[in-house]
C-alpha positions, 0 to 999 in steps of 0.5 A, spaced: 643 818 833 641 813 829 644 806 831 648 806 825 651 812 827 652 810 834 656 804 832 660 808 828 661 813 833 664 807 838 668 804 833 671 811 831 674 812 838 677 805 838 680 805 832 683 812 834 686 810 840 689 804 837 693 807 831 700 809 833 702 811 826 702 819 825 700 819 818 695 814 818 692 817 824 691 824 821 688 820 815 684 816 819 681 822 823 679 826 817 676 819 814 672 818 820 669 824 822 667 825 814 664 818 815 660 820 821 658 826 819 656 824 812 659 830 809 663 831 802 669 835 804 674 836 810 680 839 812 685 837 818 689 843 820 695 842 826 698 847 830 705 848 829 709 854 830 703 858 832 700 857 825 695 852 822 698 847 817 694 844 812 695 836 813 690 833 810 685 835 805 679 831 802 673 833 797 669 827 794 666 832 789 672 834 786 675 828 787 681 831 790 685 828 796 692 830 799 697 830 805 695 823 807 702 820 806 705 826 810 707 830 804 706 837 804 699 839 801 702 845 798 698 851 801 701 856 806 699 856 813 693 859 816 696 865 821 693 864 828 689 870 828 681 872 829 681 873 821 680 866 819 674 862 821 679 856 823 683 860 827 678 863 831 675 856 833 681 854 836 682 861 839 675 861 842 675 853 843 668 853 840 665 850 834 663 854 829 657 852 825 655 855 818 648 853 815 650 857 808 657 860 807 655 865 802 649 868 806 653 868 813 654 875 816 657 873 822 664 870 820 669 872 815 668 866 810 672 869 804 677 863 804 672 858 802 669 863 797 675 864 794 676 857 794 670 856 790 671 861 785 678 858 783 675 851 783 668 852 781 666 848 787 660 850 792 661 851 799 654 851 803 654 848 810 660 848 814 663 846 821 669 848 824 671 844 830 677 845 835 682 840 837 684 841 844 688 836 849 685 835 856 689 840 859 686 845 854 692 845 849 691 847 842 692 841 837 689 843 831 682 844 827 677 840 823 673 843 818 668 839 815 664 842 809 657 840 806 653 835 810 649 831 806 642 827 807 640 820 805 638 823 798 645 826 797 643 833 798 647 838 801 644 840 808 646 843 815 650 839 820 645 836 825 646 838 832 647 831 834 652 830 829 656 836 831 656 833 838 659 827 836 664 830 831 666 834 837 667 828 841 671 825 836 675 831 835 677 831 843 679 824 842 683 825 836 687 831 840 689 826 845 691 821 841 695 826 836 698 828 843 700 821 845 703 819 838 707 826 838 709 824 845 711 817 843 715 820 837 719 825 841 721 820 846 723 815 840 727 821 837 730 823 844 732 816 845 735 815 838 739 822 839 742 820 845 744 813 842 747 817 836 751 822 841 753 816 845 756 812 839 759 819 837 762 819 843 765 812 842 768 814 836 771 820 838 775 817 843 780 814 837 782 818 831 782 812 827 775 810 826 771 817 828 766 815 822 766 807 823 759 807 826 756 812 822 759 808 816 756 802 818 749 805 819 749 808 812 751 801 809 746 797 813 740 802 812 742 801 804 743 794 805 736 792 808 733 796 803 736 792 798 734 786 801 727 788 802 727 790 794 730 783 793 724 780 797 719 783 794 721 782 787 721 774 789 714 775 790 715 775 798 713 779 804 718 785 806 724 782 809 725 788 814 719 792 815 720 799 818 720 796 826 725 790 824 729 795 820 730 800 826 731 794 831 737 792 826 740 799 825 739 801 833 744 795 834 749 797 829 749 804 833 750 801 839 755 795 837 761 799 840 758 802 846 763 798 850 769 801 848 767 807 852 771 804 858 776 801 854 783 804 856 785 809 850 792 806 851 790 799 848 784 802 843 789 807 840 795 803 840 798 805 833 805 801 834 807 795 838 811 798 843 808 803 848 811 810 847 814 810 853 817 803 851 820 806 845 823 812 848 826 808 853 829 803 847 832 810 843 835 812 850 838 806 851 841 806 844 844 813 846 847 810 852 850 804 848 854 809 844 856 814 849 859 808 853 862 806 846 866 812 846 868 812 853 871 805 852 875 808 846 877 814 850 879 809 855 883 806 850 880 799 851 877 799 844 879 801 837 876 807 833 874 802 828 870 798 833 867 804 836 864 806 829 862 799 828 858 799 835 855 806 833 853 803 826 850 797 830 846 801 834 843 805 828 841 798 825 838 796 831 833 802 831 832 802 824 830 794 825 825 796 831 822 802 827 820 798 822 817 792 826 814 797 831 809 799 826 808 794 821 802 790 820 805 783 820 812 781 823 816 776 818 820 770 820 826 774 817 825 780 822 823 775 828 830 772 827 833 779 827 830 781 833 832 774 836 839 776 835 838 783 837 835 781 844 842 777 845 846 783 845 848 786 851 852 792 854 855 794 861 852 800 864 856 805 869 855 801 875 858 795 871 851 791 870 850 787 864 844 789 861 841 787 854 840 792 848 832 789 848 829 788 854 824 781 854 818 786 855 820 790 849 822 783 845 815 780 847 811 786 844 815 787 838 815 779 836 807 780 836 806 777 829 800 781 827 797 787 829 800 791 835 796 788 841 799 783 846 795 777 848 793 781 854 791 787 850 787 784 845 783 780 851 782 787 854 780 790 847 775 784 846 772 785 852 768 791 849 763 786 847 762 784 854 762 791 857 757 792 851 752 787 853 753 789 861 751 796 859 745 795 855 742 790 860 741 797 864 737 800 858 729 798 859 728 797 851 721 797 848 718 791 845 720 793 838 727 794 840 728 787 845 733 784 841 738 790 840 742 788 846 744 781 844 745 783 837 749 789 838 753 784 843 754 779 838 757 782 832 764 779 833 761 772 833 763 768 827 759 762 823 764 757 824 764 758 832 771 762 832 768 769 834 767 771 841 765 772 846 761 766 846 763 762 840 756 762 837 756 758 831 751 756 825 744 757 827 745 759 834 747 766 830 741 770 828 741 773 821 741 780 824 747 779 827 750 775 821 749 782 817 751 786 822 758 782 822 759 783 815 758 791 816 763 791 821 768 787 818 767 791 811 768 798 814 774 795 818 778 793 812 776 799 808 778 804 813 784 808 812 784 810 819 786 803 823 792 804 827 797 799 825 795 798 817 792 802 811 785 801 809 784 797 803 781 798 796 774 796 796 775 790 791 780 787 795 776 788 801 770 784 798 775 779 796 777 778 803 769 777 805 769 772 800 774 768 803 771 769 810 765 766 807 767 761 802 773 758 804 773 759 812 766 759 813 766 765 818 761 769 814 754 767 811 756 766 803 749 768 801 748 774 805 756 776 803 754 775 796 748 779 797 752 785 800 757 785 795 751 785 789 748 791 793 754 796 793 751 799 799 757 803 801 756 807 794 752 813 795 747 813 789 746 819 785 
């Protein structure tokens, strides 16, 4: 083998072993063996579902090239039987070399001949090289056509070139298998992440699509940022690996809610169900004690009827406050008055209409959670960090743990759990936080309030960015411009 070819052979091996992008790998394999053998045309087939599928085709004379971007070549697969020379080479694990296709009696070459008849091309010399891994597993086939000498004349494939192509095919098969394994492992991990994320969302009926929505918005928003960056003459803001790292953080941002108690996470009212039931039962007791007092002659009918009206008013008040989004000063004053009402039970003990615990819960100004319950709810980000610390993320996902566990941090330092602020918060976290807040605002499934119309939600984002300093103003503006929550037709 001439020194030039030998150097090319060594470079091919290094080049293939370093490539991890599947489509580029296939493209490189065909390009390398065609350069090495100095041939005019070539096809790479891979074995899938017991048939050889066309992955890349190249013909220099015909100026045709297809499949390099992973798209379908548009040709039907070749059945894995002995009727095709490509399938035969893979089945027998032997290289097939033909000096003159049109005068060969040993193999069925009607396929290349039919191609020539359709295109006007003339196939003469050919080699078909099987691609198998170390264990002998079938990977695919390389078909090279019309070797050329130094003058550009078609000639048979030389023995040393065939040997070199066989060696490259063997390396290529192993590399293809490794890249497939890596892809399968990544797909398995991503699938597992989505399953775990779905498990979190399925724990509550109020945000069953929360994470999926965030991932959809995030995917479109990052694409929008890339388009803006390119339009400004800059490099892509989020390359595929960077984008995947951000989206993986989105998928895992609420993983800590796996251990959040359901009675806290799904608390749709200020009073727990048992507290609400106890209050309703107590009002019934008050009414019954009033009837007893009337029948005993200790109170009048009018007083009893007023008592009954008061208990119904108390229940109406509690029902109104229990599920509202915000407790007004007037409502709080009514609760204060109700807390002072008492009755005497059958044992002669004086008891309040509204217990101190019930009053404390109903007096929660905003939302349904007490300070203790809110602390439990907010601890999910700490649990997220703890759970993700046990995953050995690959280098390209190295920031997932910190980004996912920081989605409640706010630019002005008022967030949690670490009250990070300003430049201490990565831009990726700023993006995830905007996605999180937006979906939380527009969701119609939150337990203590209906979702808001999108435009009103965008107004809140603007206030948080421009007036309160909680969100990044530039990113918030770009998010609104992107309309990434809308599915483009």
